[in-house]
N, C-alpha and C positions, 0 to 999 in steps of 0.2 A: 482433438483439443485448437491446436493452433486455427482451422479454419473457426471455429463457432469464436474465439476471441476475435481474428479479424473481423467477423462480420459484426461483432457486437461494436469494435472501434468505429465500423461506420455511424450506427446507428447513434452513436454515442455523439460523434462528432456533429452530426445533425442535429442531435437535441442541443450540444451547446451552441448551436449555430443557432437557436430559437430563444435564448436568452435575451431578455429584454432591457436595453439599458433603460436604467433608472435608480431610483430609490433603492439600494437592496437591505434584506433583511441584514442587520448588524448582529456580529457573533460577540458576546457576551464574555468576559473571561469568566471561567469555571462553568459554563453550559456545554461550550467543545461540541462535540458528536452527541451528547444528552440530548440537544435540542428535536429528539426524534429519528434520527438515522439509525440509530444502532435499535433502538427499540419497534423500529420495524423491519429489523433482519430474524431469521429463524431463530428462535431461544435456542436451541438444539443446534445451532453453527458448529461446525467442527474446527474451523479457520475463520478469522475475522482479520479483515486489514483496513485500517482508517488514511485520508488522505483529510489535512485540514488546507486546503486551496486559499482560505482567506489570508490565512497567517503567510503561507507561500509568497502569495502575490504582493504581500508589503514587506518582502526581504529585498535588500539594495542589487542582488544581482538577477531578480525576476526581468526587470526590464530589457537585459542582454537576452536571455534566454529568449523572450517574448520576441523581441526582434528578429532573431533568427529564424524561430518557427514561423511567427505570423507577420512580425511587425516589416519596416520598411526593408529589410535584407530578404526575404522569404520568398520575392517574386521579380523574376529575370523576365527579361521579352521572351525568351525561348523555352521557357517555365512558369507557366501559372500554376500558385498555388492553391490547391482547391479550399483548402480548411481556411486561408487568408480570403479567399473568396466570399466563403460562406459567412464568417464573420463579418466582413465589408457591408455583406447585404442585411444583415439582422440588426445592427446597433451592438454588437455583443461588445461588454468590456470585462473585462477580466478580471479588472481588482473590484469592480463591486458587484457582481452579480452571481459568480460562482463562488459558492461558500465551502463543501465539501462534497466530501464520498466515503461512502462506507462500501466493506466488499463483503459478503457472509459466502463459505459453501458449507453444504450437510454431506455427509459420506467421505468416505476415503481421497479426498480430493488428491493426498500428495501422491498415491498411486494408481487412480484411476484417472483413465485418457480423457473422459469429456464430464468432468463431476457437476453435479448440481447446484447453482449458486445466482447470487442476487446482488446485483449492484444499487446502491439507494445515495442520490446525489441529491444533495442540497443547492438549489436554486432560484432566481428569482426570473420568471420567464412570462411571455404574452401567449396563453393557447389558443388566441388568434390567428396564429401563425405555423399551426399544424399543417396546413395544405405543402409547407415549403419542404417537410418530412417527406409525405406521399409522392410530389414530385423530383426530389431529388433520387428516390429511392425503386422509383417508376412499377412496373405493375410485380414485380418480385415482392413485395410489400403488400401482405394482405392484413384485413381486420377481423377481431373478433370482439364481440361484447360479451363485458365480466361487471357483475355488478353497477351496472351502469355507468362503465368506461368502457372507452374502445381500445381495446389493445392490438397494437400493432404487432404483426408474426413475418418474421422471416424466416423461411423453410427449406430444406432441400432434403435428398435421400438420406442422411445423415443428423443433420442437428437443425432444433425447432429456438430460436431467441424470440422472447417476448419484451415489446415495450410498454409504457405505459406514462401517458406526462398526468397527471390525477389534480392536481389542484394550483397550479404555479408556483408553488414550492417543493416541491419533489418531482424528480425523472425518475422512475425505476425500469430494471431493466435485466434482463436474464433468462434463467429456465419458468418456462410459461408456471409450471406449479409453484414456483417459489416463488414468482412475481405477482399471483393473482393471491397468495396468503399475505403480502403486504400489504395489498390494497386492503385484504380483511383487517387488517390490524391498522391502517390510516382510517377507517372509518369507524374503526370500533364494533366489529362485527364478528372480530375474535380476540379473546383474551390471549394476554401479552404474557404467557407463562413466565416463572422463574427466569431467569437469564442464567445458563452453564456458567462453567467457566470460562470458556473462551469470552464471551461476551461482557460477564459480571464483572471482572479486572479490569476492563478496558473503561469503563465506568467511574471510575474510582478516580479521584483528586489527581493524581500523581500521571494519569496518564489522558485525559479525558480533554486537556488543551494543547494535545503535542501536535506537531508539523507532520508525523508520523506516528502510527501504532499499529501493534500486529500481535495475535495472540493465534497461534496453530499446537497441533500435537506432535511429540516426537517421534519418528515412524521406526520401524523396524529396522529399516535401513542406516537409518540415522545411527541408531542404538550399536549395530556393526561397523560403522566406519570409525567409530571411534576407541573403538575394542584393541584395533592396532592389530598388524597380519603376524600371524604366530610363527609364520615364516622368516622374519625380519625379527629380531632378536633387539636390534635396536631401537623399533618401535613400540617394545613395550615399556620405554622410557615417558612418551608419551600417552600412553593408554588410559581410557579413562572407560570406568563404569556407570552404564545407565540405564543400566537394568530395567531401576523403578522409577526413570522418569516420567513423567505425566504428558506436561506440554512446557510450552516455552514462550514468553510475552516479551515483550519490547519496544522501546521507543525512539525516536530521533528526534530532539528540539533545538531551537536556536534562539535564542533571547539576550538582547544586550551583545549582541557579536562575540556570544559564547557558543558553543555545540555541547550536547549534551547528550549521551545518550544512557540509558539503561535496560538492561538483558535478565528475566528472570529465569530460571529453569524448575521448574514444580517437581519435587522429587520428596519422596516419603521416606530416603533410605540417608542418617546422618553418617556414618562413616565411610559411604562413598559420595558424598556431596562433599566431604572433606577432602577427598582424594582430590576429585576434578578440579574445587578448588586453588589446590597446591598443583596440580601439575600446568594450569592455566598461569597460576604468576611466576612458575617456572617459565612457561612461553614468553611471559610479559616480560621478564627479565633478560629474555635472550632477544626479544626484539629490540629492547631500548639499548641494547650495544651495537646496532647497528651503525649508530650515529647519532648526534647533538639532536637534530631533527626529532628521532623517534624517541629518544630519552623526554624530550618535552614534551610530546604529544602522549607519553603512556604515564607521565607522572602524576596523573591525577585520575587514573582508572583502578578502582578498588573492586577486588574480587575475593567473596567470601562465601563460605558453606555453613550450612545450619540445619537444623533437622525436617526444614520447612523446603530446602532448598539450596540455588546456587546462583547470588547474584551479582554480577558487574553492572557497577554503574561509575562514570566518569563524564570528564567536562575538558574541553578545549577552548582558546581561542581561536576565531576565525582564519587570523593570522597565522596562531601555530599550522594549522591544518592546511592553508594553502602552500606555506613551508615544506610539512611534510611531502604533499605530493608534487612539488616540485623535485622534491629529491628524488622519490620513487623513480618519477618520467627521467631523471638523469641517470640511475640508475638503469631503466629497461635499455634508454639510447646508447650507454656503456655496454653495455652485454650485449646487445643488436648489433654497435661496431665490431665488437671483438670476432663474434661468430662468423662474421661477413669476413674481415683481415683471414681466418680461420679457415675458411673457402676458397 
């Protein structure tokens, strides 16, 4: 799995380098990832993750991150940054041309070493620069014709990844079978079935414009992990019953200098859901006692249980978040200092 993802990153980096500087397709409020990318994912996806890069690029701290990774601080005479060189040669403007990314898994992606997946990237690029991809990857990169497209294939003894740049608006990458299915959906050759719970919920107004959103199943390991160790009586105090939990959905967003988060646990057991909510509220209370920064951070976190599941919803200003981060770092430094003295 690690090797597959590393190869995919190389392919995507080169793809990003082909994004053409110019007028970008604007993301209208309320359209979010519903502008085609979720529809191109497998309807039976068992795990879905979305990232609104256009919103991220408009955030105040984006320039600092960009400067460290790709900008003026990314290169030194001794260490050339290949990512920066690709961006410079292509005229890439991350704030205008890269819009969003959606990732869909099929099957047991939590337990499988190399799960099937497809990434759908919304971007504005010039297909005439495909030669850059071929030159960057060299002889390891193969081509395969499919439905009027040229799929770029990278493979070794264990891994195979395909990538397609079909129309100047989408970049598709992942397991060859799923990439081909996405091409069929894009061209209208395959009917888009009604999306399952993993995709359907993320298309709702509550999730669609978020900076980051996800939907994934609750694995058996996750269920076991919250039950507590029977050999440790003190752990029973925080044990939670998730036997009937089906999936978990969430989002993180930043608007008007305020961070918001929402996590929904889908579970059809009202009694257990109430117990889980009660336990989480207890943990919230304990965390708030760690100091004024923690109390401020958790005061707007609401946790409720119902017949449908458990819902965690909260918000905090960016200033509050920065204070919390500084306090946590101070605690870590103090603990490290004490451990150093003890040695």
